[in-house]
C-alpha positions in Angstrom: 0.0 0.0 0.0 1.2 3.5 -0.8 2.1 5.9 2.0 -0.3 8.8 2.5 1.0 12.0 1.1 0.6 15.1 3.2 1.8 18.3 1.4 2.2 21.7 2.9 2.5 25.2 1.3 5.5 27.3 2.4 3.1 30.3 2.3 0.9 28.6 4.9 3.6 28.2 7.5 2.7 31.4 9.3 -0.3 29.5 10.7 2.0 27.1 12.4 1.7 24.2 10.0 5.4 23.7 10.2 4.8 21.6 13.3 2.7 19.2 11.3 5.1 19.2 8.4 7.9 18.2 10.8 5.7 15.4 12.3 4.8 13.9 8.9 8.4 14.2 7.6 9.7 12.3 10.6 7.2 9.5 10.3 8.2 6.8 7.9 4.5 5.9 7.4 3.9 9.2 5.6 5.3 11.3 2.8 5.4 14.7 4.3 6.5 17.5 1.9 6.7 21.2 1.7 6.3 23.1 -1.6 6.8 26.7 -2.4 3.2 26.8 -3.7 0.4 24.3 -4.0 -1.7 26.4 -6.3 -4.3 27.3 -3.7 -3.6 30.9 -3.4 -5.8 32.7 -1.0 -6.5 29.4 0.9 -3.0 29.5 2.3 -3.4 33.0 3.7 -6.8 32.4 5.3 -6.4 29.2 7.4 -4.1 26.2 7.9 -4.5 23.6 5.2 -2.7 20.6 3.7 -3.1 18.7 0.5 -3.7 15.1 1.6 -3.5 12.5 -1.1 -4.4 15.2 -3.5 -7.4 16.6 -1.6 -7.5 19.9 0.3 -8.0 19.5 4.1 -8.4 22.9 5.9 -9.2 24.0 9.4 -9.4 27.0 11.6 -6.4 26.0 13.7 -3.3 23.7 13.4 -4.7 21.4 16.1 -8.0 21.1 14.2 -6.1 20.5 11.0 -4.2 17.6 12.6 -7.4 16.0 13.6 -9.0 16.6 10.2 -6.0 15.0 8.4 -6.3 11.9 10.7 -10.0 11.7 10.1 -9.6 12.2 6.3 -7.1 9.3 6.2 -9.3 7.0 8.2 -12.4 7.8 6.1 -10.3 7.3 2.9 -9.1 3.9 4.1 -12.7 2.9 5.0 -13.9 4.1 1.6 -11.2 2.1 -0.2 -12.0 -1.1 1.8 -15.7 -0.7 1.0 -14.8 -0.2 -2.7 -12.6 -3.3 -2.7 -15.4 -5.3 -1.1 -17.8 -4.1 -3.7 -15.4 -5.0 -6.5 -14.8 -8.5 -5.0 -18.6 -9.2 -5.0 -18.9 -8.3 -8.7 
C-alpha cells in the first residue's frame, strides 16, 4: 500500500503548519513534503491547510487540521475497503 502523502505550502507556515510538516516528515509511514506553492492561493493566507492524497483539508487551527487530516485518512481507508469489497462481489 502507498504511503499517505501530506503536502504543505510554504506560504501557509505562518499559521504554524510547520509543526505538522515536521511530524509527517519524521514519520516513515507518511510522505510529508513542503512546496513553495500548492496552487491554492488565497487558501494558504486564510487558514491552515494541507493537500492530503491530492485533496484539500483545511481547518481554523493547526490542532484542528491535525485531527481533520487523521479523520480524512481513516475515512479514505474505509472508503477504499468498501470499494474493494464491492469489486470483490462483482
